[in-house]
N, C-alpha and C positions, 0 to 999 in steps of 0.2 A: 573753680574751673578745673577740669580734669588735667592730668599730666600731659596727655596728648594734645589737648587744646592749648595749654600753656606753652608747650614747646613750639607748636605751629605759630601761635601768636608772636612768640619771641623771634622766630626766623623771619616772619613777615615784617616785623618792626624794623629789622636790620635792612630790609629792602623797601622801606615805607614809600619813598618817592616813586620807585618803579611800580609798586602796587597801585598807587594813586593814578599814575599815568595810564595804567592799563584798565583799571576798573572805574575810575572817575575821570575819564578822558575829556570831559567838558569843563574841567577845572584848570587851575594854573597855580604855580608856586608863588608864594609871597613870603619872602624871608624864610623862617623856619616852619612855615605852614603850607598846606595845600588847601586852596579854597575852591568850593564848588557850591551849587545851589542846594542840593540835598543828597541823601544817600542813594536816590534813584538816578543820579548822574545828570540831573537837570542843571542848566547853566545858572550861575549866580555866585553869591559869596556868603551864604548863610552857614554852611557847614565847613568847619575847618579841622584838618587832620594835622597832628603834631608830627613833624618829620624827623626830629632829633630829640634825644634825651635832654631834659632840662629840669631845673628845680621845680617847675610847674607840673611835671608829669612825664610819663614814659612816651617814647616814640610809638606811633601807630594809634594812639588814642584820639578819638574824634568827638566833637560836640556839634550839634545843630543849634545855633543860637536862636533860631525861630521857634523851634519846638521843644527844646530842652533835652531831646534824646541824645544818647551818647553810647559809645561802645568801642570796639577794637576793629582791627582790619579783617578779622574773620567775619564780623557782622557786615562789613562793607561788601565783602565777596559774596556772602549769602544773599543779601538784599539786592545788590546790583545785578546779580545773575538770576534772581527769582528762584533760588534753591529752597527746598522744602525744610531741611533740617541740618544739624551739625555734620552728620556723616557726609552729605553731599558737599557742604561747604569745605570740609576738610579735604575731600578728594580733589576739589577744584584748587584749593590752596597748594596741595602737594604737586599737582600738575604744573601750577605756575612756578613753583620752586624747583621743579625737576627732581622731586623726591620719589622714591618707589611707592607704588600704590599699596595701601593697607589691604589685608585680606578682607573681603566683603562679608559682612554678617547679614543674614536675612533681616529685612526691616520688619518691625512688628506690624501685624495686620490690624487694620482699624476699619470700622464700619463707615467712618466719615473721611473723605479725602482731605489730606492736609493742604493748608494754604500757607504761603510765606508770611512769617511774622512781619507786621508793619506794612503789609501790602494793602491795596484797595480792596482785595477780596476779604482780608482779615477785618478791615474797617467795616465793610458791609455786614459781615457776620456779627461783629460786636454790636452794631446798631440794631440789628434784627433781634439779638438776644436781650436787649434792654427794654424797659417798660416805660409807661407814662410817668411824668414827673409829679403829677398832682398828688398831694398828700405825702410827699417824700422829703428827704433832706435837701434835695435840689430846690424844691419850692421854698423851703425855709431859708436856704442859703441866699437865694435871689431876693427874697423879701427883706432880709437883713442888709442886703446891699442897696435897699431902697426901691427895688423893682417889685411892687406889690401885685401887679397884674401882668402876667407874662404873655405877651403876644408873640409866641414863637412859631406858630403855624406848623407844628409837628417836627421841627428841626432839632428839638431837644428831647432826650430820654434819660432815664435813670437806671444805673446798674448798681445793685447792692453790694457786690463783691468783685470789683474790677481789679485785675492783676496790676501790680506795680513792682518793677524790678529796679531796686536802687542802683546796683551795678553787678558785674559778673561774679563778685566774690560773696555776695550776700543773698540770703534766701528771698524768694518772691513774697511780697506782702499783698494783702487785699484790703481795699478801702472802698467805701461808697463813692460813686462818681457821677458827675453830669457828663453825658455823652452827646456831642453835637455832630450832626452829619455834615460833611463837606461835599458840595456838589458843583458840577460844572454849569455852564450857562443854560443848558437844556434840562437840568434837573437830575442828571445821573450821579449817584453817589460815588465819589472818588476817594474819600478819606473820612476820618473821624477825629474829633478832638476830645480829649479826656481832661476833666478837671476833678481831681480827687478831693474829697471833702472831709472835714472833721465832723462826725456826727454828734460830738459832745460839746464843742466849744466854738465860739466866735469872738475873736479878739481884733484889735485895731491893726495888728501887724499882718497876720495871715488872712484876715477878712473871711474866715470860714473855710479856708482851704486846709487840706490835711497837713499835719506837721512832718512833711517829707521834703527832700531837697528840691525836687522838680514836680510840684503839684499839677503842672499843666504840660501835656505832651500831645502832639498830633501824629497821625499815622496815615499812610496812603499817598496819593498824588495831590499835592497842595498848590503847586504853581499855577496861578491864573484862576484858581477856584476859591470858594468861600463857603461859610455857613450862611445860608440865605433865610431871611424872614419875609415871607410874601413872595409873590411872583412878579419879577421885574417887568415893567412895561416901558413907557417913554420916560419915566422919572425913577431914579434910584438914589439911595443914600448909602455910602460905603465908608467903613472905618476899620480900625484894627481889632478891637476886642469884642467878645460876645456880650459882656456886661455893658460896654459902652453903647452898642447898638440897641440892646434891649431897653436901656434907659431912654433912648430917643423914641423907641416904640411905645413907651408909656404915654407920650403925648402926641405921637404921630402913628397911631396904630394901623392906619391904612396905607402908609408910605412903604413900599418895598425897600428892604435894606439888606446889606451884605456885610458880614464880619470876616475880614481876610486873615485874622489871627496874628499878624505881625506887620511891622512897617514895610519890610521887604516884600512880603506877599501882597500887601495893599498896592504897592507901586506897580505890581505885575498883574493885577486883577483883569480878567477878561470882561469886555463890555457886551451886554446882550444886544441882539439885533433890535433895532427900532429905538434905542436909547437916544434921547435928545438933551436930557439935562441930568447931570451928576452932582449930587451934594457930597462933598468930601468932609466927613466928620473927623477933624484933625485932633491928634493928641498934642498937648502943649509941651513939647520937648524937642530936642534937636532932631531926633529921628522923624518926628511928626512933621517938622518944617521941611525936611528933605523930601519925604515922600509926597507932601503936598505939592511941591514944585514939579516933581516927576509926573505925578498923576494928572495934574492940571495940564501940563504940556501934552501928555498922551491923549487926553480927552479933546483938547482943542484941535490936535492933528487929525482926530477922527470926526471932527465936525460936531462935537458934543459940548454943550455949555457946561462949564465947571464952576461951581459955587462952593465957597468954603463955609463950613459951620464950625465956629470956634467956641470952646468952653471957657468959663471964667476961671476954672481951676485946671487941674491936670488933664481931666477928660470928663465926658458927660456923665459918667457914673458918679464921680466925685461931686459934680454940680447937683445932681439929683439928690444924693445922700445928704449934702450939706445945706443946700438952699431950698430943696423941696420941689414938688411936682409943679406947682403953679408958677414958680420962678423959671423953671425950665421951659414951660409952655410960653411964658412971656418972652424969653430969649429967642425961641424959635419963631415967634410971630415977627420979630424984627429981622431975622436972618433969612427967612424964606422969601422967595419972590411972591408978589401979591396973589397971583392965581393959585399958587400952591398953598397959601394960607387958607384960602377958601376950600380948596380941594382936599387937603390932608389934615390941616390943623383944626379947623372949625368943624369938620365932619367926624373927628375922633372924639371918643368919649373918655373923659378923664375919670379914672376910678381912684378915689382917695382911700 
């Protein structure tokens, strides 16, 4: 971090709560933290900003528990105001702190207009720059997770050298990555999810993800949106993880599905028009139980039948990997309503 950026970040940290109240106005204070939905100032409790110095870290540092993204108050100012670069964020920070403006330097010319880092425009650009997953490390990664035939419907792509920033003090790294597009209910791309992968190794701890602190991060507008597999009609299955829903697609290849990327975002997922039955693919943990109750209540209030799909282990990818394809198919035959067994299970081809 440059000296100018470090000084500004330090001044902002001393006014951390005032910064949050101004730029993350949809949040609220909870003890030593400011809680809000995300860096775009959406309501919720996923992103938390440390308001005071503590043994756990410096004031002004934030982390989004749903995406793994983190940064400082300058990042919040830049993203929440849709600013293009550090210079604009620094000027906005100085204005907020009532500091004199820096002498402006001419911005470098570029043939391509800049887009805010982490924005939905940046997500669309990243997805457009990525290529098919066939024959890549993405396909190998999913196969080793037990997903031998990937029914992704164009929602997944591969980037061979996707940027990864550990933190502001370390240089940017590049790793191969699985890129998933996040869309709204009418199919517009609002964000992207990145899973950085290890091209050399697959072990039982990381399960093929890159050996970095946060191998999964999302960008763009996530609230209410999801990674979608198939076009939703009157029946939809929704769950948290991409691998979880792709595992179910192995035996229900024609059933439209949505991966919300986290428990909090699953609870807030938007329902498509005409939806009459929602299958909730729960994760077997405390967060999964909580979101199941929330989403079931929301669905019933909207006149939508809510049916729970429960794994034998932690999630359906674990079930697929441990028990195999035919056991997962048998479990779905019991849990689906009879008409959907005929419509989606018996009509799907199981590829061994």
